[in-house]
N, C-alpha and C positions, 0 to 999 in steps of 0.2 A: 359605285363611286359617289361620294357625297358631294352635293352642290356647295359651292363657296359663295360668299357675298359677291365676288367679282363676276362669276358666271351668271348668277341670278340677275345682277345689275345689267349685264350685257344683254341678256334675254329681254329684260324689261325695256331697255332703251330701244331695241329693235322692234318690239311690239308697239311701243308708243309712237315711234317714227312712222311705222306703217299705218297705225290708226289715224294719226294726224294727217297723213297724205291720202287717206281714203282707200288704202289697199288692204285686202283681206288675206293676202298670202305673205308669210314672213319666212325668210331663210336665215337661219342662224347656224353657221358652221356647215356641217353636212346635212342638217335637218331642215326640212321644209314643212311648214304648217299652214293649212288653209282654214281660216276661221269662218264660222257660219254667219256671224253677225257682229255688229259693233258692241252690243251688250256682252257677248261672249268675250271679246277682247278686253272690255272693261273689267270683267270678273277675273280674268287671268292676271291683269295688271294688279288688281287688288290682292289677289292671292300671292303674287310675287312680292308685293310690298310687305305682306304679313310674314312671309318666309325670311325676307331680308331683315326685318325688324327682330325676328326671333334669333337669327344668327348673330346679330349685333348686340343682342341683350336688351333691346328697347322694345317697347310696345306702343301701339297707338293709344293716345289718350281718349278716354271715353268721357263724354259730357253727360251729366245728369241734370235734369231740370226739375225743380220742385214747384208745383203749382198749389196755391191755396185758394180755395173758393169760400165764399161766405162774406160776412160783414167784417170779419177780423176783430171782433170784440172779445 
């Protein structure tokens, strides 16, 4: 079964709520997941954001910075 934007968004919301409350265990429907750390939760949220953006046809903007060194002459 393919994930939809709605199911991915619901998962993201439950993980973010748990993360913000300091809980490492999340229950979504019949599934229960225990994360090892806050950084793992952050990686999962970022992954869900990328999947949602792909399904919506949008991508995160990437910023590029150009640096010039020297006297500029």
